[in-house]
Residue, then its C-alpha position, 0 to 999 in steps of 0.5 A: m371222643d374217637t368217632h371212628q371207634s365210639v358209636i354211642k357214648l353217654t356221660r352223666a346223662q339224665i333221661y327224662q320222659h314228660h318231665h319225669l326222670i327215668l334214669k340217672d347219671v347214665s354213663f356208658e360207651i359202645k364201640k364200632d361193631e360191638f353187640v350189646y344187650l340192654i336189659g331190665k324189667t318192664g318199666s325200667g327205663k330201656s325204651s326211654l333210653l333207646k328213644t333218647l338215643y334216636g332223637d325221640l326224647e330230648l337229652t337236657s342234662g349230661e352229654g351224649s353222642i350217637v353216630g357223630f351227633d351230639l344229643r344235647k345240641i341236635k335240632e329237631k329238623h336234623v333228627p331225620f338225618l340221625r335216623r338215617k344212620i340208625g336202623i330201628i327194630f321194634q317189638d311190634f314190627q310196625l309194618l304198613q298193613d295196606r301194602n305188600i312187603s315190597e311196598n313197605l321197604l320202598f316206602v321207607m327208601r322214598a322217604t329217605d330220598w332214594k330216587d333211582d328205581k333201578l338201585m332201589k330194586k337192587r337194594l330191596q332184593e339185597v335186604l330180603e335176601l339178607v333176611r332170607m325172605s326173598t320169595k316173600s316180597h309179593k305177600m302182605p304183612h298179615q300173610l306172614s308169621g310174627g317171625e317172618q314180619q320181624r325179618i321184614a322189620i330187620a330188613r327195613a332197618f338195614i335199607n340205609n346200610p346204617s352203622l348202628i342198629l337199635a333194637d327194642e324188644p325184638t323178640g317180645n312178641l315171638d315164641p321161644e323158638t322163633s326168638e332164637e331164630i331172630i337173635q341168631l339172624l341179627q348176630d349173623i348179619t350184624s358182624k360189621k354193625t354196632v347193635l344195642m338191643a333191649s330185651h328181658d329174655q334171660y334165656l336168649m341172653d344166656r344162649f347168646p352171651k354178649r356185653t350187658i348193660i342193665c337198667d335197674k332202680n333208675y340207674v344203669y350199670e354193666k353186668 
């Protein structure tokens, strides 16, 4: 495998959750700087596939690699190092409600071994400007709209300048207009990133067409 080009590669992978087979014989490859949709109905296995990719579910059958890590061989103690190379965006934002936006982002930086306060503040400002939220750093999460909270969640995913972004239904809790803004933002700021985005919003995918991988009836195939 050319690790400079192939960011995700699965070959005949079986995706399990609690010993229940969710997806069979999954084989696909995503190259550097590609933006790819992962679509399927609720319960089709999209989230289980993403969880396998970021090490939340173990890959026990088939082959899989992501950002240079072998998913069959990775030990639990090495999963945090895998996740530092991946930015993960969730549907429900997962912001810490007891601290402001700056402290939410600084919390992640401290957890991933940033030490230099000056560099941390510089990076904090950079990611807030990236998502056009530089004036909201003092706000608490509940003071922001859903779209603004998702922008902060995107900023958080970019903190460690990851080579890969995994987004699990990032517009699932947003109204249609805000969803468009978020997808436009993601596409604007990820031109030099690899992105795999799970969604079931057909309108958005028609509006912003990209390569598409489908989960359906326990299988994964290309559209």
